[in-house]
C-alpha positions in Angstrom: -58.7 -28.8 -161.2 -56.0 -28.9 -158.5 -54.9 -31.9 -156.6 -57.3 -31.0 -153.7 -60.3 -30.6 -156.3 -63.4 -32.7 -155.9 -62.5 -34.8 -159.1 -59.1 -35.6 -157.8 -60.4 -36.5 -154.3 -63.1 -38.7 -155.9 -60.4 -40.4 -158.0 -58.3 -41.1 -155.2 -61.2 -42.5 -153.2 -61.8 -45.0 -156.1 -58.2 -45.9 -156.3 -58.1 -46.6 -152.5 -61.3 -48.7 -152.8 -59.9 -50.7 -155.8 -56.7 -51.4 -154.0 -58.5 -52.4 -150.7 -60.7 -54.7 -152.8 -57.6 -56.2 -154.5 -55.8 -56.8 -151.2 -58.8 -58.3 -149.5 -59.4 -60.7 -152.5 -55.8 -61.7 -152.6 -55.7 -62.4 -148.8 -58.9 -64.5 -149.3 -57.3 -66.6 -151.9 -54.3 -67.1 -149.9 -56.3 -68.1 -146.9 -58.3 -70.5 -149.0 -55.2 -72.0 -150.4 -54.0 -72.6 -146.9 -57.3 -74.1 -146.0 -57.3 -76.3 -149.1 -53.8 -77.5 -148.7 -54.0 -78.1 -144.9 -57.5 -78.6 -143.6 -59.2 -80.0 -146.5 -56.3 -82.3 -147.3 -56.1 -83.6 -143.8 -59.8 -84.3 -143.7 -59.7 -86.1 -147.0 -56.9 -88.3 -145.9 -58.7 -89.1 -142.7 -61.9 -90.1 -144.6 -59.9 -92.0 -147.0 -58.2 -94.0 -144.3 -61.5 -94.7 -142.6 -62.9 -95.9 -146.0 -60.1 -98.1 -146.6 -60.2 -99.8 -143.1 -63.9 -100.4 -143.2 -63.7 -101.8 -146.8 -60.8 -103.9 -145.9 -62.6 -105.3 -143.0 -65.4 -106.6 -145.1 -63.0 -107.6 -148.0 -59.3 -108.4 -147.1 -58.6 -108.1 -150.8 -59.7 -104.6 -151.0 -57.1 -102.6 -152.9 -54.9 -99.7 -151.5 -55.5 -96.3 -152.8 -53.5 -95.6 -156.0 -54.4 -92.4 -157.8 -52.5 -89.6 -159.5 -52.2 -87.7 -156.3 -52.8 -90.4 -153.5 -50.8 -93.6 -152.9 -51.4 -96.0 -150.0 -49.0 -98.5 -148.4 -50.0 -101.1 -145.8 -47.5 -102.2 -143.3 -44.5 -101.8 -145.7 -43.6 -98.1 -146.0 -41.4 -96.4 -148.5 -37.9 -95.3 -147.5 -38.1 -92.4 -145.1 -41.5 -93.1 -143.8 -41.0 -96.1 -141.6 -41.0 -95.4 -138.0 -43.4 -92.5 -138.4 -46.0 -92.2 -135.6 -49.7 -92.1 -136.2 -50.8 -88.7 -137.6 -50.1 -86.2 -140.2 -46.5 -85.5 -141.4 -45.1 -83.2 -144.1 -42.3 -85.1 -145.9 -40.5 -85.2 -149.3 -41.3 -88.5 -150.8 -39.2 -89.4 -153.9 -38.5 -85.7 -154.3 -42.1 -84.6 -154.2 -43.6 -82.4 -151.4 -46.2 -84.6 -149.7 -48.6 -85.1 -146.8 -48.3 -88.5 -145.2 -51.0 -89.7 -142.9 -50.3 -92.7 -140.6 -53.1 -94.7 -138.9 -53.1 -98.1 -137.2 -55.8 -100.7 -136.8 -55.7 -104.2 -135.6 -51.9 -104.3 -135.3 -51.5 -103.2 -138.9 -50.4 -99.8 -140.2 -51.6 -97.7 -143.2 -49.6 -95.0 -144.9 -51.4 -92.7 -147.1 -49.0 -90.4 -149.3 -50.7 -87.3 -150.8 -48.9 -85.3 -153.5 -49.3 -81.6 -152.3 -47.8 -80.2 -155.6 -50.9 -81.0 -157.5 -53.0 -79.1 -155.0 -50.8 -76.0 -155.3 -51.2 -76.1 -159.0 -55.0 -76.5 -158.6 -55.1 -73.7 -156.1 -53.2 -71.5 -158.6 -55.5 -72.4 -161.5 -58.8 -72.3 -159.7 -57.9 -69.6 -157.3 -55.9 -67.0 -159.1 -57.6 -67.1 -162.4 -61.1 -66.4 -160.8 -59.5 -63.8 -158.7 -58.2 -62.1 -161.7 -61.6 -62.2 -163.5 -63.4 -61.0 -160.2 -60.8 -58.0 -159.9 -61.0 -57.1 -163.5 -64.9 -56.9 -163.2 -64.6 -55.0 -159.9 -62.0 -52.4 -161.4 -64.0 -52.0 -164.6 -67.3 -51.5 -162.4 -65.3 -49.0 -160.2 -64.0 -47.1 -163.3 -67.3 -46.9 -164.8 -68.7 -45.7 -161.5 -66.0 -43.1 -161.3 -66.8 -41.9 -164.8 -70.5 -41.6 -163.9 -69.6 -39.7 -160.6 -67.4 -37.3 -162.6 -70.3 -36.6 -165.0 -72.6 -36.1 -162.0 -70.1 -33.5 -160.5 -69.2 -31.8 -163.7 -72.2 -29.3 -163.5 -71.1 -28.2 -160.1 -67.6 -27.7 -161.3 -68.6 -25.9 -164.3 -70.9 -23.7 -162.1 -68.0 -23.1 -159.7 -65.9 -22.0 -162.7 -68.7 -19.5 -163.7 -68.8 -18.1 -160.1 -65.0 -17.7 -160.1 -65.1 -15.8 -163.3 -67.9 -13.5 -162.1 -66.7 -9.8 -161.8 -67.8 -8.4 -158.4 -67.7 -4.9 -159.7 -70.1 -5.7 -162.5 -71.6 -9.2 -162.0 -73.7 -10.7 -164.7 -76.4 -13.0 -163.7 -76.6 -14.5 -167.2 -73.4 -16.3 -166.5 -75.1 -18.4 -164.1 -78.4 -19.0 -166.0 -78.9 -22.8 -165.4 -80.7 -23.2 -168.6 -77.9 -21.9 -170.7 -74.8 -23.0 -168.6 -76.1 -26.3 -167.2 -78.7 -27.6 -169.7 -78.5 -31.2 -168.5 -78.0 -30.7 -164.9 -80.0 -32.3 -162.0 -82.7 -30.6 -160.1 -80.3 -30.0 -157.1 -77.7 -28.3 -159.3 -80.3 -26.2 -160.9 -81.7 -25.1 -157.6 -78.0 -24.1 -156.6 -77.5 -22.3 -160.0 -80.7 -20.4 -159.6 -79.8 -19.4 -156.1 -76.4 -18.1 -157.3 -78.0 -16.3 -160.3 -80.4 -14.5 -157.8 -77.5 -13.5 -155.5 -75.6 -12.3 -158.5 -78.6 -10.1 -159.5 -78.8 -8.7 -155.9 -75.1 -8.0 -155.9 -75.4 -6.2 -159.3 -78.2 -4.1 -157.9 -76.3 -3.3 -154.8 -73.1 -2.3 -156.9 -75.2 -0.1 -159.0 -76.9 1.7 -156.1 -73.4 2.3 -154.5 -72.1 3.6 -157.7 -75.0 5.8 -158.5 -75.0 7.2 -154.9 -71.3 7.9 -155.0 -71.6 9.7 -158.5 -74.6 11.7 -157.6 -73.5 12.7 -154.1 -70.2 13.8 -155.5 -71.8 15.8 -158.3 -74.2 17.4 -155.9 -71.3 18.4 -153.5 -69.5 20.2 -156.3 -71.9 23.1 -156.6 -72.0 24.2 -153.0 -68.1 23.7 -152.7 -67.8 25.9 -155.7 -69.8 28.6 -154.1 -68.0 28.4 -150.8 -64.6 28.6 -152.5 -65.6 31.6 -154.6 -67.1 33.3 -151.5 -63.8 32.6 -149.7 -61.8 34.1 -152.5 -63.7 37.2 -152.5 -63.3 37.6 -148.7 -59.5 37.3 -149.1 -59.7 40.7 -151.0 -61.4 42.4 -148.1 -58.8 44.6 -146.3 -61.0 45.3 -143.4 -60.9 41.6 -142.4 -59.5 41.1 -138.9 -56.7 38.7 -138.2 -59.2 36.3 -136.4 -61.4 36.5 -139.5 -58.5 35.7 -141.8 -57.5 32.6 -139.8 -61.0 31.5 -139.9 -61.2 32.1 -143.6 -58.0 30.1 -144.0 -59.6 27.2 -142.2 -62.6 27.6 -144.5 -60.5 27.5 -147.5 -58.4 24.5 -146.4 -61.7 22.5 -145.6 -63.2 23.5 -149.0 -60.1 22.3 -150.7 -60.0 19.1 -148.7 -63.7 18.5 -149.5 -63.0 19.2 -153.3 -60.3 16.5 -153.2 -62.5 14.0 -151.4 -65.2 14.6 -153.9 -62.9 14.0 -156.8 -61.6 10.8 -155.2 -65.2 9.6 -154.9 -66.0 10.4 -158.5 -62.7 8.7 -159.6 -63.7 5.5 -157.7 -67.2 5.5 -159.0 -65.9 5.9 -162.7 -63.3 3.2 -162.0 -65.8 0.7 -160.8 -67.8 1.4 -164.0 -65.1 1.2 -166.6 -61.3 1.0 -166.6 -59.7 4.3 -166.6 -57.1 4.9 -169.4 -53.5 4.3 -168.3 -50.6 6.5 -169.4 -46.9 6.9 -168.7 -46.7 9.1 -165.5 -43.5 10.7 -164.1 -44.0 10.1 -160.3 -41.4 12.9 -159.4 -43.3 15.6 -161.3 -46.7 14.4 -159.9 -45.3 14.4 -156.4 -44.0 17.9 -156.8 -47.4 19.2 -157.7 -49.2 17.2 -154.9 -46.5 18.3 -152.4 -47.1 22.0 -153.3 -50.8 21.7 -152.9 -50.5 19.8 -149.6 -48.1 22.6 -148.2 -51.2 24.9 -148.3 -52.5 23.0 -145.2 -49.6 24.2 -143.0 -49.0 27.7 -144.1 -47.4 29.6 -141.3 -47.1 26.4 -139.1 -43.3 26.1 -139.2 -43.6 22.5 -140.6 -40.8 22.0 -143.3 -41.1 19.8 -146.3 -38.8 18.6 -149.1 -38.6 16.3 -152.0 -35.6 14.1 -152.8 -35.0 11.5 -155.4 -32.4 8.9 -156.4 -34.3 7.9 -159.5 -36.8 9.3 -162.1 -39.7 6.8 -161.6 -42.4 6.2 -164.3 -45.6 4.3 -163.7 -48.1 3.1 -166.3 -51.3 4.2 -164.5 -54.2 6.8 -164.7 -52.7 9.9 -163.6 -55.6 11.1 -161.6 -55.7 7.8 -159.7 -52.1 8.2 -158.8 -52.5 11.8 -157.8 -55.3 11.0 -155.5 -53.4 8.2 -153.8 -50.2 10.4 -153.1 -52.2 13.4 -152.5 -54.2 11.7 -149.6 -51.0 10.3 -148.1 -49.2 13.7 -148.3 -52.3 15.6 -146.7 -52.5 12.9 -144.1 -48.7 13.5 -143.2 -49.2 17.2 -143.0 -52.4 16.9 -140.9 -50.7 14.9 -138.2 -47.6 17.0 -138.0 -47.5 20.1 -135.9 -43.8 20.6 -135.8 -40.9 19.2 -137.6 -40.8 18.2 -141.3 -42.5 16.0 -144.0 -39.9 14.4 -146.2 -40.6 12.6 -149.5 -38.2 10.4 -151.4 -38.6 8.8 -154.7 -36.6 5.5 -155.1 -36.0 3.0 -158.0 -39.5 1.5 -157.4 -41.0 3.1 -154.5 -42.1 6.3 -152.8 -41.5 7.0 -149.1 -43.3 9.6 -147.2 -41.8 10.3 -143.7 -43.1 12.9 -141.1 -42.3 13.9 -137.4 -46.0 13.9 -136.4 -47.8 12.3 -133.5 -47.2 8.8 -134.7 -49.5 5.7 -134.3 -49.6 2.2 -132.4 -50.0 -0.8 -134.6 -53.7 -1.1 -133.7 -54.3 2.4 -134.7 -52.9 1.7 -138.1 -55.2 -1.2 -138.8 -58.2 0.9 -137.5 -57.4 3.7 -139.9 -58.2 1.5 -142.8 -61.9 1.5 -141.8 -64.1 4.3 -143.2 -64.6 7.5 -141.1 -61.8 6.6 -138.5 -59.3 9.2 -137.8 -56.1 8.9 -135.9 -55.5 10.5 -132.5 -54.1 14.0 -132.7 -55.5 15.1 -136.0 -55.6 18.8 -135.8 -56.3 20.0 -139.3 -59.7 18.7 -140.5 -60.1 15.5 -142.4 -63.0 13.1 -142.8 -61.5 9.8 -141.9 -61.8 8.3 -145.5 -58.2 9.2 -146.8 -56.6 5.9 -145.9 -59.6 3.9 -147.0 -59.3 5.4 -150.4 -55.7 4.6 -150.4 -56.2 1.2 -149.5 -58.9 0.7 -152.4 -56.7 2.2 -155.0 -53.5 0.4 -153.9 -55.4 -3.0 -154.0 -57.1 -2.2 -157.3 -53.8 -1.2 -159.2 -51.4 -3.5 -157.2 -49.4 -0.8 -155.4 -48.6 -2.2 -152.0 -48.6 0.2 -149.1 -46.4 -0.2 -146.0 -46.8 2.0 -142.9 -44.3 2.1 -140.0 -45.1 4.3 -137.1 -44.1 5.1 -133.6 -46.2 7.1 -131.3 -44.5 10.5 -130.4 -42.0 10.0 -133.1 -43.5 10.0 -136.5 -44.8 7.9 -139.4 -43.3 6.5 -142.5 -45.4 5.3 -145.5 -43.8 3.5 -148.5 -45.7 2.8 -151.6 -44.3 0.2 -154.0 -44.7 0.2 -157.8 -43.8 -3.4 -158.9 -44.5 -2.7 -162.6 -42.5 0.6 -162.9 -39.5 1.7 -164.7 -36.9 4.1 -163.5 -33.6 5.9 -164.4 -31.0 6.5 -161.8 -30.1 10.2 -161.0 -26.6 11.4 -160.9 -25.2 12.1 -157.4 
């Protein structure tokens, strides 16, 4: 999973939680140590002094405190302590860090000297040691909770991987079968998997209906188009046909040829969705020459000139018919929107450029032309508004980026890139 994945985020959350617990625990021990060394020591010294004074009042021979950490002096103070006023004082007594409490009663003065270094050792032993144990238990429980949460999220992650590997063109609902993919998943995850499985089933049915419709409609169109084309060919032989009739016949012929190309493109897309078409080494220069010759038939007698130049011989590993449909659509589009001037085609080292002097388009029109059945303004020679849609689908499917630059009233330049191609430079 990536650093932004659910597992990583969950791990970071547990680490932050563990660090927060550790900081809070250490601050607590520090505060407890301060409390122990200051407030508790002072309170203990005060109570010790009160106990001594009350005991000494009952028994003048009552001994002064003399323990490992506490030493008492009455009237006579050790060097460095004489002259201290009543109250608490932090002093070094015989090189030892100590707290001195001075109190007066009945004209006498009591000095209680408490060794703080022992308290520091006690705070370390009885503070840090339990802290280490507590932190160890907390970190171990956090780690176990993290492992348990990872196991809880594992089915969701496995389901996400299955969805990612699902092929939209041929979705297999069995890939999301909860009983097979997630045998130990919880009820919520099973419900999600079943919902995705039903969605994949609907998607597969939709793709199948679209593919069947495209294939069947394309096949059904072939028969009437063949009849129209044969009838038009027969009419061309009629010598008595008027000029107006021949112009109308030419339009019928062009429209029939355009429809046949469109039908072929639909069939090609339907077959490609069902199974990968075999790729072969295609010479783009030769294929462009054939498609350009066919596209010229659209502008016979219009005065629009065309030409093909090349700086390289370009070869592409691809289904030849797919490449022909893409280039043919772009060429017919260029001729359809050009009433005067020229259509120029150039083959480079890894790209093909088609440039025309047609009506041109604004940027917003270019984006709209990628939508089905949208035609640019000024189209004068037929067309069905699906040419660029087919171009976009084929370019995305095979990884051939298409770039369109156009200026209204000036013309349009279309460049198709072939990243995985090979070429040989031509001599000047």
